[in-house]
C-alpha positions in Angstrom: 53.8 93.1 -84.0 56.3 90.2 -84.3 56.9 88.4 -87.6 55.5 84.9 -87.8 54.9 82.1 -90.3 52.0 79.7 -90.6 52.9 76.2 -91.8 50.0 74.0 -92.8 50.7 70.5 -94.0 49.6 69.5 -97.5 47.9 66.3 -98.4 47.2 63.8 -101.1 43.9 61.8 -100.9 42.4 59.0 -102.9 42.7 55.2 -103.5 46.1 55.6 -105.1 47.5 58.4 -102.8 50.7 56.5 -102.1 51.8 56.7 -105.7 52.8 60.3 -104.9 55.3 59.3 -102.2 58.4 59.6 -104.4 57.3 63.1 -105.7 56.8 64.6 -102.2 59.5 62.8 -100.3 62.6 62.8 -102.5 63.5 66.3 -101.5 64.0 65.1 -97.9 66.2 62.1 -98.5 66.6 58.7 -100.1 65.8 56.3 -97.2 62.8 55.9 -95.0 61.8 53.8 -92.0 58.1 53.0 -91.4 56.9 53.2 -87.8 53.4 52.1 -87.0 51.0 49.6 -85.6 51.0 46.0 -86.7 47.6 46.0 -88.4 48.2 49.5 -90.0 51.5 48.5 -91.5 50.0 45.3 -92.8 47.3 47.3 -94.5 49.8 49.8 -96.0 52.8 47.7 -96.6 52.2 46.5 -100.2 51.0 49.9 -101.4 54.0 51.6 -99.9 56.5 49.1 -101.4 54.8 49.3 -104.8 54.9 53.1 -104.7 58.6 53.3 -103.9 59.7 50.4 -106.1 62.0 51.7 -108.8 62.0 55.2 -107.3 64.7 57.2 -105.5 63.1 56.3 -102.2 64.1 53.1 -100.4 62.2 51.8 -97.4 64.7 50.3 -95.0 62.4 48.6 -92.5 58.9 48.4 -91.0 59.1 48.9 -87.2 56.3 48.3 -84.7 55.8 51.3 -82.5 54.6 49.5 -79.4 51.2 49.8 -77.6 51.2 53.3 -76.1 52.7 56.6 -77.0 55.1 57.1 -74.2 58.5 58.8 -73.8 60.0 55.4 -73.0 58.7 53.8 -76.2 60.0 56.6 -78.3 63.5 56.3 -76.7 63.5 52.6 -77.5 62.6 53.3 -81.1 65.3 56.0 -81.4 68.0 53.3 -80.7 66.7 51.0 -83.5 69.4 50.8 -86.2 67.0 51.4 -89.1 65.5 54.4 -87.4 68.9 55.9 -86.8 70.0 55.2 -90.4 66.9 56.5 -92.2 66.7 60.0 -93.7 63.0 60.3 -92.9 60.2 58.7 -90.9 56.9 57.4 -92.4 54.3 57.4 -89.6 51.7 54.8 -90.4 48.5 54.1 -88.5 46.2 55.7 -85.9 46.8 58.4 -83.3 49.1 56.7 -80.8 51.4 55.2 -83.5 51.6 58.5 -85.4 52.2 60.5 -82.2 55.0 58.1 -81.2 56.7 58.5 -84.6 56.4 62.3 -84.1 58.3 62.1 -80.8 61.0 60.0 -82.5 61.2 62.5 -85.4 61.4 65.4 -83.0 64.2 63.9 -80.9 66.3 62.8 -83.9 65.6 65.9 -86.0 64.3 63.9 -88.9 61.4 64.9 -91.3 58.4 62.8 -91.1 55.4 62.0 -93.3 52.1 60.6 -92.1 50.0 57.8 -93.5 46.7 57.6 -91.5 45.1 54.2 -92.0 42.0 55.0 -90.0 40.0 58.2 -89.7 39.6 58.7 -86.0 41.6 61.9 -85.2 43.9 64.6 -86.5 47.2 63.1 -85.3 48.4 62.8 -88.9 48.1 66.5 -89.5 48.5 68.2 -86.1 51.8 69.5 -84.6 50.9 67.9 -81.2 51.5 64.5 -79.6 49.4 63.2 -76.8 51.8 61.3 -74.5 50.6 58.7 -72.0 52.2 57.1 -68.9 53.3 53.4 -69.0 50.0 52.4 -67.3 48.0 54.1 -70.0 47.0 57.1 -68.1 47.4 60.6 -69.6 50.9 62.2 -69.2 51.2 65.4 -71.2 50.8 67.2 -74.5 54.0 67.8 -76.5 53.9 70.6 -79.1 56.0 70.7 -82.2 57.2 73.6 -84.4 56.5 71.6 -87.5 53.9 69.1 -88.5 54.1 66.3 -91.1 55.8 67.4 -94.4 52.9 65.8 -96.3 50.0 63.6 -95.5 49.1 60.6 -97.7 45.4 59.5 -97.2 44.5 56.3 -99.0 40.7 56.2 -98.9 40.7 52.5 -100.0 42.6 51.6 -96.8 40.4 53.7 -94.7 37.2 52.3 -96.3 38.3 48.9 -95.2 39.3 49.9 -91.7 37.2 49.0 -88.6 34.1 51.2 -88.5 34.4 52.1 -84.8 37.3 54.4 -85.6 35.3 56.5 -88.1 32.4 56.4 -85.6 34.6 57.8 -82.8 36.3 60.2 -85.2 33.0 61.9 -86.0 32.4 62.7 -82.4 36.0 63.9 -81.8 35.8 66.1 -84.9 32.6 67.9 -84.3 33.8 68.6 -80.8 36.5 70.8 -82.4 33.9 73.3 -83.6 32.1 73.6 -80.3 35.2 73.8 -78.2 37.0 76.3 -80.4 34.0 78.5 -80.8 33.4 78.7 -77.1 37.0 79.2 -76.1 37.4 82.1 -78.6 34.1 83.7 -77.6 34.5 87.5 -77.2 38.2 87.5 -78.3 39.8 89.9 -80.7 41.6 87.4 -82.9 44.6 87.7 -85.2 44.1 86.7 -88.8 45.3 83.1 -88.4 43.2 82.5 -85.2 40.1 84.0 -86.8 40.7 81.7 -89.9 41.0 78.7 -87.5 37.7 79.6 -85.7 35.9 80.1 -89.0 37.3 76.8 -90.5 36.2 74.9 -87.4 32.6 75.3 -88.6 33.4 72.6 -91.2 34.0 70.1 -88.4 30.3 70.1 -87.6 28.8 70.8 -91.0 30.6 68.0 -92.8 29.7 65.5 -90.1 26.0 66.5 -90.4 26.0 66.4 -94.2 28.1 63.3 -94.8 28.6 61.4 -91.5 25.7 59.0 -91.7 26.4 58.0 -95.3 30.1 57.8 -94.6 29.5 55.2 -91.9 27.4 53.1 -94.2 30.1 53.3 -96.9 32.8 52.3 -94.4 30.7 49.3 -93.4 30.4 48.3 -97.1 34.1 49.0 -97.8 33.4 51.7 -100.4 35.8 54.7 -100.7 33.0 57.0 -101.6 32.7 60.8 -101.8 31.0 61.0 -98.5 33.6 58.9 -96.8 36.4 61.0 -98.4 34.8 64.2 -97.1 34.4 62.9 -93.6 37.9 61.4 -93.5 39.5 64.7 -94.8 37.6 66.7 -92.1 38.6 64.3 -89.3 42.2 63.9 -90.4 43.1 67.3 -92.0 40.6 70.0 -91.1 40.8 69.4 -87.4 44.5 69.5 -87.6 44.6 72.7 -89.5 42.2 74.3 -87.0 44.3 73.0 -84.1 47.4 74.6 -85.4 45.8 77.9 -86.4 44.1 78.5 -83.1 47.2 77.6 -81.0 50.2 78.6 -83.1 52.3 80.0 -80.2 50.8 77.6 -77.6 50.4 80.6 -75.1 46.8 81.2 -75.9 45.3 77.8 -76.9 41.6 77.8 -78.1 41.5 74.1 -78.8 40.3 72.9 -75.4 37.0 72.8 -73.7 34.5 70.9 -71.5 34.3 67.9 -73.9 37.9 66.9 -73.6 38.2 67.9 -70.0 35.2 65.5 -69.4 37.1 62.7 -71.1 40.4 63.2 -69.4 38.8 63.6 -66.0 37.0 60.3 -66.4 40.3 58.7 -67.2 41.4 59.5 -63.6 38.8 57.0 -62.3 40.2 53.5 -61.6 37.2 51.8 -63.1 37.2 53.8 -66.4 39.0 52.2 -69.3 38.7 52.6 -73.0 36.7 50.0 -74.8 34.6 49.9 -78.0 31.9 52.0 -76.3 34.4 54.3 -74.6 36.7 55.2 -77.4 38.1 58.7 -77.0 35.9 60.4 -79.7 32.8 58.6 -78.4 33.2 59.9 -74.8 34.2 63.3 -76.2 30.9 63.4 -78.2 29.0 63.1 -75.0 31.2 65.7 -73.5 30.0 68.1 -76.2 26.4 67.6 -74.9 27.8 68.6 -71.4 29.5 71.6 -73.0 26.2 72.8 -74.6 24.2 72.4 -71.4 26.8 74.3 -69.4 26.9 77.0 -72.1 23.1 77.4 -71.8 22.4 76.1 -75.3 19.9 73.4 -74.6 18.1 73.6 -77.9 21.4 73.0 -79.7 22.0 70.2 -77.4 18.7 68.6 -78.4 19.6 69.0 -82.1 23.0 67.4 -81.6 21.4 64.5 -79.7 19.1 63.9 -82.7 22.2 63.6 -84.9 23.9 61.4 -82.4 20.9 59.0 -82.5 21.3 58.8 -86.3 24.9 57.7 -86.1 24.6 55.8 -82.7 26.8 58.2 -80.7 25.9 58.6 -77.0 23.0 60.7 -75.8 23.0 59.6 -72.2 25.6 58.7 -69.5 24.7 55.0 -69.6 25.7 54.9 -73.3 29.3 55.3 -72.1 28.9 53.2 -68.9 29.1 56.2 -66.6 26.9 57.5 -63.8 26.3 60.9 -62.3 28.2 59.7 -59.3 31.2 58.9 -61.5 31.1 62.4 -62.9 31.0 63.8 -59.4 34.1 61.8 -58.5 36.0 62.9 -61.6 34.8 66.5 -61.5 37.8 67.8 -59.4 40.2 66.4 -62.2 37.9 67.8 -64.9 38.1 71.4 -63.6 41.9 71.2 -63.3 42.3 69.9 -66.9 44.5 72.0 -69.2 41.6 72.1 -71.8 39.8 74.6 -69.5 42.8 76.9 -68.9 41.6 79.3 -71.6 37.8 79.6 -71.4 35.4 82.6 -71.3 34.2 81.6 -67.8 35.1 79.4 -64.9 33.7 75.9 -65.2 33.0 74.5 -61.7 32.5 71.0 -60.4 28.9 71.9 -59.7 28.3 72.9 -63.3 29.6 69.6 -64.5 27.6 67.5 -62.1 24.4 69.4 -62.8 24.9 69.1 -66.6 25.4 65.3 -66.2 22.3 65.1 -64.1 20.3 67.1 -66.6 21.4 64.8 -69.5 20.8 61.7 -67.4 17.2 62.6 -66.9 16.4 63.8 -70.4 14.9 61.5 -73.0 
């Protein structure tokens, strides 16, 4: 057996999480540049400046990342004087902003720290960037050897973020359990992969136990225990699972039908993300597809009952898609990289039949 190391990012969570910035960052340098979205940086700016005031860390600049995570956007940021001068990068915001900052950090060989301002995905903790083309279509996945040096999760900021991101994050997170457990079915797993598969169970259990209340608390702007547990699972647990089950990237257990469903639909000219088609929302319906295809219709019904509680989709019309749309996108779905490692071959016919079944179920 080869020698290997497992590097899992640490985190600080709470309404005053940013106060720990000097403690965790000073080892890596004295200057930082913040890269993020406009709204995200506005939400985090005062707390970041207060946390670093009088410390050994100086924030040189706040730089807007752009609108999409593309290679071109990253190259533009890499030429920014403050980015070049800074010892480290603070990635602030949601998935696309954080992933863009990761690309910059990778190319410039600078350490980066993540500051998620919404709880919608695991970009802040994962060692992966999802890169898009200039037109917004999916381009490719970029894997990193290292993830963020530390994650700072301010639950006060997340509690006051738009609720649709937490809503979508719940769907994207419970998909991790279903996709990982199916992809690893029947495998003899090394310790770290087995740990990742076992840990993935939290991705559904926490959503079931705390998801409904977390959404209520997000709507009220309350950084509650329930909201904290859901945010940690969305941001951290899924990232840990992702890295554990795909450490060497040659045998990736992360993917499955749910994400192939989403990326396949993205190939349709009339399919664009809106508030009802956020990534995690569509993926949530993709999990129902996964369960039907995997012959687990009773589990599918149980998940549909949870989806109704939190207003996630239970039928195709909830995401503005028809069976005919699924049939058109099915050739792209079956070619998606998320299905490269799966215990059986998923066919176009299986996808269309699952969509038809769900379209006729009450």
